[in-house]
N, C-alpha and C positions, 0 to 999 in steps of 0.2 A: 584574415579572414574573405569567405568570398562574397563579391558586393555583386548587386543585381544591377547587369551592365544594361546600356540603351538595346542594344540587338537582342538581349534577354527578352527586354519588354516591350519590344516588336514584337518577339515571336507569341508571348504569352498574349497580346491584345487580340493577335490574329485566330489564337485556337479559341480560345474564349469571350465569347461578348462582356462587354461589359468588366473585362479584367484590370488588375490592381495599374494605377499609374500613382506614384509613391505619394505620400501627402506629405505635405510639411511637417516640419516637424515638431513645431507647437503642440506640448502638452502629451507628446507620443512618450507611452511606459515601457517603452522599447530602447535596447543601444541599437540607432538608429544603423552605425554601421555594420550590424547584423544581420538585418535584412533579409532575405529572400520571400522570393514568390514560386509557384511552380502552379501548374497547371495539369489536373491530373482528367484523361478523358472519357474516363469508361470503359475503355474497348482493352486496355493492356495494362489499366494503371487503373485505381482510385483513391480515394477518402478513404474507408471503411476497412479494404483486406488487403489493399497496397495491389492489387490485383491476383489476389489468390480465391477467390472469390471464396462461396461454401467446400469446395472440397479440399483447397489448400487447408484451411483455416480448420479444417475436420482432420488433415492428416497430421501422426504426430512428429514427422519427416518435415522438418524445417527447410525453409529453402537454403539452397546453396547459393554461392557465389562461383563467378566464373574462373578468377583468380584469389585463391584462398588467402595470398599475401595483398593484397591490391581491391579489399572490397569496396563497392565504389558507395555514394553516399544512398543511392536507389536502392541496390543490394543490402544493405544494413537495414535500411527502412522497413522494407517488406519485411524480412525474418524479425527487425522488433515489434514490427504489428503483431505475426506470427505467434511469437512467443507471451504478448501481452496481453494478448485477446485471449487466449487459451488459458494464462494464469487467471483468470476469473469467471470465466464459466464452463457449464460441464458442457466439451463436444463432440459428444458420441450423439447419434442420432436417436438413439433410444431415451437418451435423457433429456431429450427437448430442440436439440440442435437441428435447425432447419422446419423446426415446428412453431417452437416457442420465442426463438430468436435467432439469429447468423441471415448473412449474407440471400436473399429472395424470399428469405421466411414470409406470413403473411403481416400486412401494414406496409411492407418495403415498397420505394418507390419504384416506378418505372420509367422507362424512357425508348425514345424514338434510337429506333438502330441508326448508329454503330454500334452505340454502346451495348454491352455486356448483359445478360439479364443476372443480376446481384451484383454488380457491380455499380456507382455509384459516383457521379463525375465530378467536378470542382476545382474548388483551388484553396490552398494551401499556403497562408504566410508563416513562417519562421522567423527565431528572431529571441536574443536573451532578453529578459526582463530586466527592466533598473533594479538594480540592489535598493530594499527600503534600512538597509544600514551597513555600517562599513564592515570591511572584512578584509583579513589580513594577508590572505593567499588569493590565487586565480580563482575565483567562486562562481562563475554564470550561471542563472539558472534559465536553460531552456524554456520554451515554448512557442505553442505552432495553435494557430485559427485555421478552422475548415469552413468556407463558405460550399455548402452544396451548389448543384445548377438549380435546381428546385425551390432555393430558398426564395420568400417571398417576401420583397420591401416594404407590403400593403402591411402586411404582417408576422411584423420582424419579431424573432425569438432566438434568446444566446441560451446553451448549455454549456455550464462552466464543469464538463468533465474530469475532474483533478482524479490524480495518478493513485492506485494504491501500493501500501507497502514502501518500499525506498526505491519505486520506480522513477521511470523519467518523463516524459512529456505524451507518451504512447502509454504510458502505463494506465489512463484513462480508456482506452479504446473500444472497449469492450460497453461502458458507462455510457460512451457518446452514440455507440448503433440508436440508441430511441431518436437522439436528436438528429440524427442525418435519416431516418425514416421521416420524421415528421416535418424536414425541411428545414430545418432551426441552423443556426451558426453556431461552431463547437468552439469553446477555448478549452484548449490542453497545454495548463501551466507546469511546468515541474515544481517540484517543492524544498529545492535546496540539498535534498537527498542525490537524488539522480541517478545516472552511473559514469559518473565520472571516477577515473581513475588516475593514478601516479604510479607509473613501473619506476622505483628509484633504482633501481641496479644501474649499470653501467653498462652489462648485456642489453637489456631494454633501450637504451638512449634514445637509437633510432624512432621510437616507435613507443615513448613514456606517455603522454597523453594524448585526448583526443579533443575532438573542436564539434562543433554545433552538430553536423551532423554522423559524429560517433566516430569518421575517418581518425587512427592513429599517426601522430608524427612526433619531432623532436617535441620536446619542450620549448627549447631555446627559439623553434621557430614557429611554431605555434603561437609560444608567448600569452600576452594574453586575452586570447582568442579562446585559451582552451575551455571546454566544462567546469576544468579542477587542475590544479597545480601546487606542490604545496613551493613556500617561498624556499630558496637557501639558505642554511643557517649551518654555523662553526657544529651543533648538537647533531645537527642533520648527517652532518656529512659525519661525524664522528661515529652514530646511529647505523649508517648503511654500510661504514666498512666492518662495521661488529656485527650485522645481520642481512649477511647479502640476501638480495632477489624480493625483498620485502618489499612490500604494495601497500600505498596508502589509497584509500577510499574517502568518498566525497561527503557520504553521511558520517563517518567517523571522525575523520581529521580536519572538518574546514573551519573547526574551531570557530563557529557559530551557534550553536544550538539551534539547526533549521528549524525544529519543530515550533519553536516560538513566531518563527515568522510563515507557518506554510498560511495563516488567512491572510496575510499580507500578499503574498505570492499568487494566491488564488483572487482575490482582487484587482490584483494587477495584470491577471491573465484574463480576466473580463474586459477590463480597460483596452486591453490588446485586442480583444475581439470587438470593442466600439470603432478602436483606432483602424482595423484590418476594414470592416466593413464601410467605411466613410471613404477610405481610402480607393473601395475594390468599387463602390458606384459611383463617386462621385465624378469622376469622367464624363457618366452620360447626364448630369445636373440630378441626381435624384437625392431626395431630403437626405438631410444628417442623422443619424442613428444616434440614440440618445436615452439614458433612463426613464425617461419621463414616456418614449414611444416605443421603445423596446421590450420584450416581456424576457425576465432572466430568472433561469433559475440553478442553482447551484448542487450538483450530486457528485456522487462518487461511494466508494467501499472500504471497509475498514480503515487502516489509514488516509487516504483518500475522502470518507467518507469524517470522520475528524476535520481532517484540512480544510472540508465545507462548509461544515459547523463553526470552523474560526474565522472563515471567513463570513460569514452574519453575523457573527459577534460581533466582527472589527468593522461592520459594512457603516462609518459614517456617513456614506454618500448617497445613501439608499439604492446602489446597484441592484440588488438581489432581490426580486419578488417572492421567489418561495424556495424550498430544498424539500430534495429527498437523496436519503442516504442509508446503506444499510452496515450492518457492525461494525460503529463507529470506533476507533479508537480515538477517545476526547480527554481523558483524563481530567474529571470533572474536579473543581474544589470544593472542601468538605461544606454539607452543610446541615440542619438542624432535622435531619426525619431520620426514618429507618423504613427497611423495607421489610413486607412479608409477603414469604411468598408460601401460598397455600395456610396449610397450619401449621406451616414451622415456626419458630422461635421469633420475631424482627431482627433483623439484620443491619448494623449500623456502618457504612460504605467507609465511612471520614477514614481518615489517615494514610490510602493505600493509593500507591502510581503505578502506572504501569511500570514502570522498571523494579518495584517492590514489586509486581507478580512475578515479571520476569526471571526474578532473583532466588522468588521463594520456589518455582518450580524450576530452577537449573541446579538448586542442590538437592529437592527432595523429590521428587516426577518420576526420575530412573528407579529409584527404591519403591514407590508406590506403584508404579507398574504393576508390581509382583504383588499386591492384592488382588483379593477374589473380585473385586469390582472393576478392576479394568480385565480380569481373564477373559483372553478369544477374542480382545478389536485386534486389529488390523496392526501389524506392524509393531509386533511385541518388540522389543529390545536384546539384544544379546542377554540370556540368562544369567551368565558367568558376571556380568558386567552392571546387571544391576543387582542380585545379589552381594558383586565385592562394593557398590555402591551404599547399601544397605548395613554392612559388614562397617565400612568406615564412618558411616552416620553413627551407627555405635556406640562405637570405639571413642567416639568424639563426644557422646554422652546426647546429643541433636535426636535420636529415636530411642523406644524402649523396647524390650522383647529379646529373646532368647534365640527364635528361629526367625529367618529373611520373614516366612507369612507375619511374625509378629511384629517384624520391625518393619514391614510394608504397611502394614496398617496403622503402625504409629507416623509412619510418613504422612497419608493419607489423611490424620487428623490434623497435622498441619496444615497441608493443604486446604483443608474442608473451613480449618477456620478462618482461614486469608479470604476465603470470599468464592471457593471453588466449588459449583455445587455439585450435587451426583448426576444430573442429566449432563455432566460433561465427564462424568470418569473413565466413557467410552475412549477418548483421545490421552487421556494420560502416556497410555505408551506408546502411541503412535506419534504424538510430536516429540516428546524423546528421542525416538529412534528417527525421526528427521533430524535431528538433533536443534530444532526451533531455537528453544530456550539457550541454548550455549551459545546459539550463533547471534539473538538478538542481545544476549548482556553486553555482548563486545562492543558491539555498535552503538548500542545505545547509552552506554556508559560511559564510551571515547567522546562523546555528539551531546551527554547533558555537563559533564565537565569540563567541556572545551578543551579536552589535551590533546596537545599535539602529537601527532605519530610514535617521536622519538621519547613519550614521556614510558611507552610500552607499559600501559597500564593493567596492572594484578599479570604480566608477562606473557600477555597474547597478543599474537601479531598476526598478519595475512600475506601468505604467500603463494605459489603451485606447489607442488611437490615432486619427487620422484616415486618410485616403484615400490621403495623403501618407507613413505610418507616422509621422508625430509625434504627440507626445504631446498626447492630446485627454480633454474630460469623457466616460466612461465615463456611456451613457445608463441612465437611470430605471429602463427596464426590462431592460436589461443586469445593474444593479447585484442591481436587487431576484429577481432566478432566480438569483443567485450560490452561494447554498448547495443548488440543486438539481443544477448544470448544472459547477459546480466539482470538478476531481480535489483541490484541494486546494495544489499548485504551477504558478505560473503558469510558461507562457503556458497561460491555462484559460481560461475564462467570459466570454472577450474581456478580459481581462486580458494584458499582454505585457510580452515584454522589451525594457525600453529603453538602450540605449546612452550614458549622458552624456556620454563622451568623447568618442564620433566626430567628425570631424573637422568633419562639417557641424552639428553641435550633437547636442544628445538627438535619439534616431529608431530604431525600430523596428531592432534589434539585427542582424538580417539584411540589413538595408539599409544597413552601418556603413561607414564607409571610416576603416580604421585609422589612424590619428596617425604612428603608427611606420613603418608602409608605402607610405601612401597610397594604396591599394589596399581595394577591397573583398573581403573573405579571412575571412568569418565571424568578425570582431573577435577575432582574434589578440591583440589586446593583453589583451582582456576574461581571453581562456582564461589567457595566462601568467600577468597577475598573481593569477590565482586557483589557480594551478598554484604560485604562489611561494608562498602562505602553507600549502602541505601542504611541499613540499622546503627552502623557505629561499633559493632561489637567486634570483638578482636582484635582492636588495632592499638597499635605498638610505640609509632613515632607519628611524630610533628607531622612526617609527609604524608603517610597515611590518613591523620586524622585532618589536614586542607582538602584531599583527596575526597575524601565526603564531604567533606563541606562542601564541595563543589560540583560534587553531583547530586546532594540535596537542591543546591540553590537552583541549579536545572530542572530539576525535578517541578517543582514551585514556581519555576516562568513558563513552563508549559501548561497551567493549569487551565482550567477554560469557566468561564462567569457559570452558564445558564441563563444568560441574557440575550436572545434571540430578537430584541425588538418587535415582538408582537408580530412578525411574521409568519404566514401558516410554512409548518415544516413535518413533515413524515420522518420517522428516525424507527426501520425494521432492525430486529436481531432474533437471530436464530438459539434458542434456548439453549443446545445444544452445543453453543461454541463454546470450544476448552481449548481458544487464542486468546481471544479476548472476552473477557467475563462479562456475562449480561448483568451482574451483580453490582460491579465496580465501575463500567463504565453507562452501557443505554439506558437501564436500572436508575441507576445512579445520577445521570444528566437528566432524566424526564423528573425525576423526583426535585436536581437544586433547581429548574425550569420552572416547575409546577412553586415551590413556594418562593422563589422571587420575582414571577412574571405574574403567579396567581389567575387571576380571571383576565388580564391581556394575552395570556399566554395562547398561542395557535397551533401549539406543539403536539405532534397525535405521536403515539409509540404502539407499535404491532409488534407484538413477540410470537413468535412462529415453533409451536412445538416441534418440529422435525428439522427447525434447519441447525446447521453448522457453517463454519467459516470458512469452509474452502468447497465452494460449487465445482470447481474445474476436478476435483477427486471424487465425485459422488459416484460416477460411473464405471473409476477405474481401481485406484490404491485402496478407497471405502468398501468396495462390493465386498457382502457377508454371504453367507449360504443362500442366503432366502434373497439374495439379489443390492439392489440399492436402498442405503438405510437412509439414506435421507434424502428431503427434499431440498430443491435451488429457490435459493434466496432469490438470484436473479429475477425471474419471474414476479419473484413478491416489488422488487423493484420495480420492472417496466410497466405494471399492475399499477404502482404509486405514482411514477410519474406520469399517467394515465388522469387518474383522478388527480395529480396536481393542477396540470396544463386545465384539465376542465373545469379547475377549480377556481385558477388565474383569470379565465378566458370567459367562461360563463356562468360564476358564482355559484357550481356546483357545490352541493357540501362533500366535505372531507369525514370518513370514518372516523370514531372516537377510535379513543386510546383500547386496545382488548388483547387478546388472545388468538391466536389463530390454529387452528388443528390439522392440518395438513398429513396425508399418509404418503411414507415412501413409494415408490411405484413397487420394488420386489424385482420381477424377472420380467414384469410386465413394460413396455416401451410406450412413453405419452400417446397419446392419441386423442381427435378432436373429441371423441367420447368421451374417454373416462378422467380427461383434465379439470373437466368443471366438479367432479367426485373427488377426485384425488386432490387435487391442489386448489380449495374453496377460498375465495377473495373476503377480506375483510367485509366485515358487515355493517350497516348505515346504521341498524338498531341492532347492536349485539345483543344476545343473550347474557343475564344479571351474572351468571358463573362464568363469562369469558371477559369482563370488561376490567380495565386496569383504572384505580382509584387512586386519588390522590385525597386525602383527606386527614386534618387534622395531625397533619405530620406524620404520616404513615401512608405510605406506597403500596399500595395493594395488587401481590400479581393472583390471580386465579392459578393454581395446578392444573 
């Protein structure tokens, strides 16, 4: 592990007034030997964009490496920030980049020369968090704390910008932008999923695992300082011999079920921020920062939103003052209420988990994409494979109808009954063609069941591929940029989904011929196997029943309670979210919170009618004939952070729960003139037809 030596410390002190002297270890929430501190001058490098500035983040071309076989920590950080920022927001100028968010946009801080306009100088601490639980493998959780140069010790604030998806510590960098503009310190904790990989084959021995900076090297050299490494065992050796070139990932194979610890990781990240602030300012005799004098807001999107909500639920120390999240995957416990949308029949969200949703969609979405409601949407799947999936479902008695259209309508009815609303139909085709459900089911099943890689759950594994789609060694250059390029869930960064039970032998899943149907149908055998781990249907032996029990136990471990300690919180969700379904996540969570906290609740739920899950695709993949079809939820996140900060510091009112009805920009770029009309803000006094109301165990959502 790299240590922060005395010469480096002296240089840092010279470069940045009041830069850290490493504080004593008492109460440190981090692995002390892992701490590093880096000063960013705002001239060639910075906290927000790693020196890329607006133009670099707008560019779809990722920053490269001087030597692709030996990328430096600084190069990896720059490339990781580029990818993670672009993974959250619309980076097209017409879609709001540079106007509503982005380096140098209105509200960005300015600094005297030689700091470059748009760059934010400051200091960044990095370390592994202390683990809240025992783990059998090397499973370190990286975290960073950013302290911008304009941080005001007299009005201290911290924003925990937790990562989305299965991303690592920089996965929340776009969420952190608001804080860096405001002058708040930023906590960037990992979530135990991160971008840790273990390349298991002998051909990759020289670059098998990566360290906290993302630099790959031999497992026996990096050792316990790796982000993730699988411990040796005889079963593992046997698996590697029989399945060459396979890759273990942290989210899938840590055997921790990390989602149950997300709240604890976020709280550890906040404690790390307090520790870093005190270390950074203590040399000048400044006051110590603690929960009594420092404002803390937890924030995140998607899985990061769920992580932030879990942190507030788990916050027994009272560290968090307020919360703002968008489209959270939050997994609420069953409540005793129903959801009524407009004049639709009441819907009971009980009994459904995110894994339940993933596997329902994995089985039925490809076929349902041929239904009339999905026609003409982006990313239609290959018609032959969608029709093949329909035929396979029909043969197995899982859909009805004699034509593909009838079978597709039957498949659509199944997912509709699950809680997938008609407002989400646009995404059936696109999300299936992107392979989201088939990718998620593999990682989440392994995680929830705490399976080892050698368990080879449902015959699925991860590997690079050759031109024929067969497992192959990952190239050294690809391996060494996984930290920067990966989202954490394969298929990602050149790591692909392999169907080990395909009729033709292990092969890229989309090319697999299913043994039970003798056709290419997007691996229906695998989809039904993963579905059986949720339902228990079709299981024939004791091992399968045990695996089912493990997954069901894991999904119960990650359920949330809806109890937010009466703290102010804003949850924002797009009605057209076709990945994290509002009925089963934000609506259900809000209802559970209202049921359990009642009048003590200070949670607000804002539903955006034309919002969906992937802002990053609004001006690119999801553009239709009339231009942009959706509005950016990130805009509403920024405005909600403004509202929350004003509420916590000046006592201004938060808007009540309501439906907001913005208009997609179409072919017109956003401008100062049209934003107020296109993107109306939540009202402090919404019309009766826009109010979201919980009464008599009914959550009413206006249409």
